[in-house]
LUMBA-584836 format. One record per residue (C-alpha): x, y, z negated. Coordinates in steps of 0.05 Angstrom, whole numbers, plus 32768, in hexadecimal, padded with zeros to 4 digits. Example, Ala and Ser with C-alpha at 12.3 -4.5 7.8 and 13.67 -1.06 7.14 Angstrom:
<bapas>
80F67FA67F64/81117FEB7F71/
</bapas>
This chain:
<bapas>
7FCD7FA67EC0/7FFC7F787E96/80457F707EAF/805F7F2C7EB8/80897F157E7D/80CA7EF37E89/80CD7EF97ED3/80987EED7F0D/80597EC77F04/805E7E7D7F19/80247E787F44/7FF97EA17F7A/7FC07E957F4A/7FDC7EB87F10/7FEE7EF27F3E/7FA77EF47F58/7F8E7EFE7F0E/7FBE7F387F0D/7FA57F567F4E/7F597F4D7F3A/7F6B7F727EF5/7F8A7FAD7F1C/7F4C7FAC7F4C/7F1E7FB07F0F/7F427FEE7EF3/7F2180327F01/7F43805C7F35/7F5F808B7F02/7F8880537EE0/7F9780297F1E/7FDD800B7F12/7FFA801D7F55/804480057F4C/80357FC37F23/7FFC7FB37F52/802D7FBA7F8C/805C7F8D7F69/80237F5A7F61/80177F5C7FAB/805E7F4D7FBB/805F7F147F88/801F7EF97FA7/80477EF17FE8/80827ED27FC7/80777EBF7F7D/80BC7EA27F73/80DE7EE87F69/80E97F137F2F/80CB7F577F2D/80FB7F757EFC/812E7F907F2E/80F87FBC7F4F/80E67FD57F08/812D7FE47EFA/8136800C7F37/80F880357F2A/811480417EE3/8155805B7EFF/813380837F33/810780A57EFF/814580B67ED2/816980D97F10/812C80FD7F24/812481177EDB/816B812A7EDC/816781507F1E/812881747F08/8151819A7ED6/817181C37F0D/814981B67F4C/810381C47F67/80D381867F63/80D2817B7FAE/811F817E7FB5/812C81537F76/80FA811B7F8B/811D811B7FD1/8163811D7FB6/815880E77F7F/813380B57FA6/814A80C17FEC/818E80D47FDB/81A780B67F97/817C80787FA1/818380747FED/813980657FF7/8127806D8041/81038050807C/8119801280A1/811F803380E6/813C7FF28105/81087FB980F4/80CA7FE180E4/809E7FA580EE/80C57F7A80C0/80917F60808A/80C47F6F8053/80B87FBC805E/80717FB4803F/808B7F8A8004/809D7FB67FC8/80CD7F857FA7/80F57F7E7FEC/80F37FC87FF8/810F7FD47FB3/81457FA07FC0/81587FBB8005/814980047FF3/81288005803A/80E37FFC8051/80A28018806B/8087805A8057/80508040802B/807780118002/80B080477FFB/807A80797FE7/8061804D7FAF/80A780567F91/80A780A07F9D/806480A87F7F/807380807F3E/80B680A17F31/809780E57F3C/805F80DA7F0F/808A80C07ED5/80B381017EDD/807081297ED6/806C813F7F20/802981457F42/802F81187F7B/7FFF80F27FA8/7FF980C77FE2/7FDF80E18025/7FBE80BA8059/7FDC80E68094/7FC980CF80D8/7FFB809B80EF/802B80A380B4/8025809F8068/804080D88045/804480FA7FFF/802881397FE5/804B815B7FAE/802E819A7F86/806281D37F84/8060821B7F6F/8057822E7FB8/801C81FD7FC3/801881B57FD9/8055819C8005/805A815D8030/8095812C8026/80A480F18051/80BC80B58029/80D08090806A/810280CA8077/812180CB8033/80EC80F68015/80FC8134803C/80C7816F803F/809E816F807D/808C81B78091/804581C880A6/805981D380ED/8076818E80F2/8036817280D3/800D81928109/803981738140/8037812F811E/7FEB8132811D/7FE681488164/801381128178/7FDF80DE815C/7FAD80F9818D/7F888127815D/7F6A81668180/7F8981A7816C/7F4B81BB8147/7F5781808115/7FA4817E811A/7FAA81C380F8/7F7C81B180BE/7FB381A18091/7F8681A78052/7F61816B806C/7F9B81458087/7FC2814E8046/7F8981378019/7FA181097FE1/7F8780C17FE4/7F7A80947FAA/7FB480647F94/7F8580287FA1/7F81803D7FE9/7FCC80417FEF/7FD67FFB7FDD/7F997FE58009/7FBC80088042/7FFA7FE38034/7FD47FA08037/7FB27FB68077/7FF67FC08095/800B7F7C8087/7FC87F5F809F/7FCA7F8280E3/80137F6980F0/80037F2580DA/7FC57F218108/7FEF7F3B8143/80257F068137/7FF47ECB812B/800A7EC380E1/7FC67EAF80C9/7FD97E9A8082/7FFE7EDE8078/7FBF7F038093/7F947EDD8062/7FC07EED8027/7FC47F348034/7F777F388042/7F697F147FFF/7F977F497FDB/7F6B7F807FFA/7F307F5E7FDF/7F497F557F9A/7F647F9D7F95/7F217FBB7FB0/7EEC7F8C7F98/7EB37FBD7FAE/7EC47FB97FF8/7EAB7F7E8021/7ED67F89805B/7F147F63803F/7EEE7F248039/7ED77F298086/7F267F2B8092/7F317EF08062/7EFB7ECA8088/7F197EDC80CD/7F607EC480B7/7F447E838099/7F197E7480D6/7F5C7E7C8100/7F797E4480D7/7F3D7E1880E0/7F2B7E1F8097/7EDF7E2880A6/7EC77E19805E/7EF77E4F8042/7EE17E7E807A/7E987E738064/7EA97E808018/7ECB7EC2802E/7E8F7ED68056/7E5F7EC5801E/7E887EF67FF0/7E837F298025/7E397F22802B/7E2F7F297FE0/7E4E7F6E7FE4/7E207FA87FF8/7E397FC88037/7E237FE0807F/7E447FA2809A/7E1D7F6F8071/7DF77F5A80AF/7E377F4D80D1/7E527F24809C/7E177EF8809C/7E197EF080E9/7E637EDC80E1/7E507EAB80AC/7E1C7E8B80D8/7E4D7E868113/7E7F7E6380E7/7E4C7E3680CD/7E3A7E1C8113/7E7E7E09811E/7E7B7DDA80E1/7E407DB880FF/
</bapas>
């Protein structure tokens, strides 16, 4: 995925080309940090991504320095959570800027997923084995250490979360005890593409709750570009467009969903027929 030259792209259309290129990349080479920057620029193309990249460079340098004398899990926590002051926004959790990587890097506060992307990229640049974990109710990180995998919470400044606390957190989400103590499954790493898709899902859900249909449409479109084999984002694009009264655009999105094979192809066709009736 190419980086913008001389600042941010000038139009959403240009950013969409960058997102489509990221979506076409194989999972092993998915450009998580740069794709997250493109998502932020798609929301507000008038900004420069360079401050976010510079913050990442500084975080990586501080992490490498700490790794000379500290354990990997401690170094990652102290460098990013301590030195760089990256932590969760506990006051305004639903603020849309908490899911926007450029804003998160500027404020040094945000949601767990956006913060986790910075932790992941810095850790990997420092040759640490880190991955995202789609833990129930809360995004976390998994770092491989000499004592086995450990969980880190980017929302809490990267602190280590002990297994007993992981079980309690899982129980608090409603999981039965038989599932809550299966940490091997709960701490299974997820693909980078799915991390960014999850971030856009957060934006979509909040936008739908607040009735911000244009924001819901943009976030769903980003998901569609990032994961082009999945038909479900196009259903969400169609729903957001229909809410805006843009029925022709909703039909186009439903047609895109219908061309992708999936268990809900019939549902996509039914939704398309319903919208078409509204045009008549």
